[in-house]
C-alpha positions in Angstrom: -62.5 -54.0 16.9 -59.8 -56.6 16.2 -58.9 -59.1 18.9 -55.4 -59.3 20.4 -55.0 -62.7 18.6 -55.9 -61.2 15.3 -53.4 -58.3 15.9 -50.7 -60.8 16.8 -51.3 -62.8 13.6 -51.1 -59.6 11.6 -47.8 -58.6 13.2 -46.4 -62.1 12.7 -47.4 -62.1 9.1 -45.9 -58.7 8.6 -42.6 -59.8 10.2 -42.5 -62.9 8.0 -43.2 -60.9 4.9 -40.5 -58.3 5.7 -38.1 -61.2 6.4 -38.8 -62.8 3.1 -38.4 -59.5 1.3 -35.1 -58.9 3.0 -34.0 -62.4 2.2 -34.8 -61.8 -1.4 -32.8 -58.6 -1.4 -29.9 -60.4 0.2 -29.9 -63.0 -2.6 -30.1 -60.4 -5.3 -27.5 -58.3 -3.6 -25.2 -61.4 -3.5 -25.7 -61.8 -7.2 -24.8 -58.2 -7.8 -21.7 -58.3 -5.7 -20.2 -61.5 -7.2 -17.9 -59.2 -9.3 -16.9 -57.3 -6.1 -16.0 -60.5 -4.2 -13.8 -61.6 -7.1 -11.7 -58.5 -6.9 -11.5 -54.7 -7.3 -11.8 -53.6 -10.9 -9.5 -50.9 -12.0 -9.3 -49.3 -15.5 -7.8 -46.4 -17.2 -6.1 -45.1 -20.3 -2.6 -44.0 -21.3 -0.7 -42.7 -24.3 2.7 -43.7 -25.5 5.1 -42.1 -28.0 8.2 -43.7 -29.6 10.5 -41.4 -31.4 14.0 -41.7 -32.9 15.1 -38.1 -32.4 18.2 -38.2 -34.7 20.5 -36.9 -32.0 23.9 -37.8 -33.5 26.3 -34.9 -33.5 25.9 -32.6 -36.4 26.7 -33.1 -39.3 26.5 -36.9 -38.7 22.8 -36.7 -37.8 20.2 -37.3 -40.5 18.4 -34.2 -39.2 19.3 -30.8 -37.7 19.2 -31.6 -33.9 20.6 -28.3 -32.7 17.6 -26.5 -34.2 15.1 -29.2 -33.8 15.6 -30.7 -30.3 14.3 -27.5 -28.5 11.2 -27.8 -30.7 10.7 -31.5 -29.9 11.1 -31.1 -26.1 7.8 -29.3 -25.2 5.8 -31.6 -27.5 6.7 -34.7 -25.5 4.5 -33.4 -22.7 1.4 -34.4 -24.7 2.1 -38.1 -23.9 2.0 -40.1 -20.7 5.0 -42.3 -21.7 7.8 -41.4 -24.1 10.7 -43.6 -25.2 13.3 -42.2 -27.5 16.2 -43.6 -29.6 19.3 -41.7 -30.7 19.2 -39.3 -27.8 22.9 -38.9 -28.0 24.5 -35.5 -28.1 21.6 -33.1 -27.3 19.8 -34.7 -24.3 19.9 -31.5 -22.3 18.0 -29.7 -25.1 15.6 -32.6 -25.4 14.8 -32.5 -21.7 14.8 -28.7 -21.2 11.1 -28.1 -21.7 9.8 -31.5 -20.7 7.6 -31.7 -17.6 7.3 -35.4 -17.0 7.9 -36.1 -13.3 9.9 -39.2 -14.0 12.9 -39.3 -16.4 15.7 -41.8 -17.1 18.6 -40.8 -19.4 20.4 -42.9 -21.9 23.1 -45.3 -20.8 26.4 -43.4 -21.0 28.9 -46.3 -20.8 30.2 -45.7 -24.3 31.2 -42.4 -26.0 27.6 -41.5 -27.0 25.7 -44.0 -24.9 22.9 -46.1 -26.2 20.5 -43.2 -27.0 17.6 -44.8 -25.1 15.9 -42.4 -22.8 12.4 -42.3 -21.3 9.9 -39.9 -19.8 7.0 -41.0 -17.7 4.0 -39.5 -15.9 3.9 -42.8 -13.9 6.3 -43.8 -11.2 8.9 -46.3 -12.5 11.5 -48.7 -11.4 15.2 -48.3 -12.0 15.9 -48.6 -15.8 18.1 -51.5 -16.9 20.1 -51.0 -20.1 21.4 -54.0 -22.1 23.7 -53.7 -25.1 23.3 -56.1 -28.1 25.7 -59.0 -28.1 25.8 -58.9 -31.9 26.1 -56.0 -34.4 27.2 -55.5 -37.9 29.2 -52.7 -39.5 32.1 -50.4 -38.7 32.2 -47.3 -40.9 30.1 -49.4 -43.4 26.7 -51.0 -43.4 25.1 -48.3 -41.3 28.0 -48.4 -38.8 25.9 -50.0 -36.1 28.9 -51.2 -34.1 30.1 -47.6 -33.7 27.3 -46.9 -31.1 26.1 -49.1 -28.2 22.6 -49.9 -29.4 20.4 -52.3 -27.4 17.3 -52.1 -25.2 16.2 -50.7 -21.9 13.7 -52.1 -19.5 11.7 -50.7 -16.6 8.3 -51.1 -14.9 5.8 -48.3 -14.7 3.1 -48.1 -12.0 -0.2 -47.4 -13.7 -2.1 -47.6 -10.4 -1.0 -48.5 -6.8 0.7 -51.9 -7.1 -0.2 -52.4 -10.8 2.9 -52.4 -13.0 3.5 -52.4 -16.7 6.7 -53.7 -18.2 8.0 -51.3 -20.9 10.9 -52.0 -23.2 12.6 -49.4 -25.5 14.8 -50.8 -28.2 16.9 -49.9 -31.3 17.8 -52.7 -33.6 20.6 -52.9 -36.1 20.1 -50.8 -39.3 21.0 -51.6 -42.9 19.8 -54.0 -45.5 22.7 -56.3 -46.1 22.7 -60.0 -45.2 25.0 -59.2 -42.3 22.6 -56.6 -40.9 19.7 -59.1 -41.2 21.7 -61.7 -39.3 22.5 -59.2 -36.6 18.8 -58.3 -36.2 18.0 -62.0 -35.9 20.5 -62.4 -33.1 19.3 -59.2 -31.4 15.7 -60.4 -31.4 16.8 -63.8 -29.9 18.6 -61.9 -27.2 15.5 -59.7 -26.6 13.2 -62.8 -26.4 15.5 -64.3 -23.8 15.2 -61.1 -21.7 11.4 -61.0 -22.1 11.2 -64.6 -20.9 13.4 -63.9 -17.9 12.1 -60.5 -16.8 8.5 -60.5 -17.9 7.1 -64.0 -17.9 3.4 -63.8 -17.5 3.4 -60.0 -17.3 1.8 -57.4 -19.5 4.4 -55.7 -21.6 4.9 -53.0 -24.3 8.0 -53.2 -26.6 8.5 -49.9 -28.5 11.2 -48.3 -30.5 13.1 -48.3 -33.8 13.0 -51.8 -35.1 14.6 -51.1 -38.5 12.5 -53.9 -40.0 11.3 -53.1 -43.5 8.6 -54.8 -45.5 11.0 -57.2 -47.3 10.7 -60.9 -46.6 13.9 -61.3 -44.4 12.9 -58.4 -42.1 9.3 -59.6 -41.9 10.5 -63.0 -40.9 12.4 -61.4 -38.0 9.4 -59.4 -36.9 7.2 -62.6 -36.9 9.9 -64.3 -34.9 9.5 -61.6 -32.2 5.7 -61.5 -32.3 5.3 -65.3 -32.1 8.2 -65.8 -29.6 6.8 -63.4 -27.0 3.1 -63.6 -27.9 3.1 -60.0 -28.9 0.7 -58.0 -31.1 1.5 -55.0 -33.3 -0.6 -52.0 -32.3 -0.9 -50.7 -35.9 -2.0 -54.1 -37.3 -4.5 -54.6 -34.4 -6.4 -51.6 -35.4 -6.8 -52.6 -39.0 -5.0 -51.4 -42.2 -2.5 -48.7 -41.3 0.7 -47.0 -42.4 3.3 -49.4 -40.9 6.7 -47.9 -40.0 10.0 -49.3 -38.8 9.1 -47.5 -35.5 6.6 -49.8 -33.8 4.6 -50.3 -30.6 4.1 -54.0 -29.7 2.1 -55.2 -26.7 0.9 -58.1 -24.7 -1.8 -58.5 -22.0 -1.6 -60.7 -18.9 -4.1 -62.3 -16.6 -3.7 -59.3 -14.2 -3.6 -56.5 -16.7 -5.5 -56.3 -20.0 -4.2 -53.8 -22.7 -6.5 -52.7 -25.5 -5.1 -50.4 -28.2 -7.7 -47.8 -29.2 -5.6 -45.4 -31.3 -2.5 -45.4 -33.4 -1.0 -42.4 -35.2 2.0 -41.3 -37.2 2.7 -37.9 -35.7 3.7 -36.0 -38.8 1.9 -32.8 -38.0 2.7 -32.6 -34.3 6.5 -33.0 -34.8 6.9 -30.6 -37.8 8.3 -27.1 -37.8 6.5 -24.0 -39.1 7.5 -24.9 -42.6 6.2 -28.4 -42.3 9.6 -30.1 -42.2 9.9 -33.1 -39.9 12.0 -32.5 -36.7 13.8 -35.8 -37.2 14.7 -38.2 -40.0 12.1 -40.5 -38.4 8.4 -39.8 -38.0 7.2 -40.2 -34.4 4.6 -42.9 -33.7 2.0 -42.8 -30.9 -0.6 -45.2 -29.5 -3.3 -45.0 -26.9 -4.2 -48.0 -24.7 -7.2 -48.6 -22.5 -6.2 -50.9 -19.6 -8.3 -53.0 -17.2 -7.2 -55.0 -14.1 -9.0 -57.1 -11.5 -7.2 -56.9 -8.1 -8.0 -59.9 -5.9 
């Protein structure tokens, strides 16, 4: 039979051993929770569509909007974020079957407005619309000065307190030297707005850029990409069918954006005979996002 002293020693040894084990667990637990102490990690995924819907009044439109807009409307529901261009004369038809909980119409200051509307499954701030200070062409050279083109800006809440800056734009059209100078000036105006509104923030710039593959247009595109530290979604995913309709993006320290898909939506936005529902092909992208909240 063991003495009381022996029992006491055994109890003491057991307590010490348990204490050492717990201490070891606490150290390992601290290592495992370093990530937690640095902040809460959020992540998710969203899709975005940019679409020039050719909504000029018939017969000025390059499409058949009276017939096509009701077909476009329900298909917008497949995307979390939608930005449109040329949503001019048939906005009611475009919105009729859309089910996004958040919607902002075009600016209506001019006769037709700027044509920039947006649909969102995420809460968003009030949309700010800005007209271009420069344009080129009245009744000639694509007649850009006949409508109030420009860009719109709003923030979309991906998660509580986590906001993404989203710009929708429509640059000057045409291939004359005057059109190219107008686009250069418009990009400079946009860069100033990005620096003012979105310094250090994650952003997406989507829309109808009207920038072709010729050298002058590519120089303007590079001016925008470099000036705002943006990347082109299409190019980021490898060789792809570039369009004048683009989705550009930039991450921030708070919010990382990673494009995982890009698609020219020729099949989704075609009628039963295979005809496109606009004179532009819609472009979509999917982003994974990640944020560490301190």
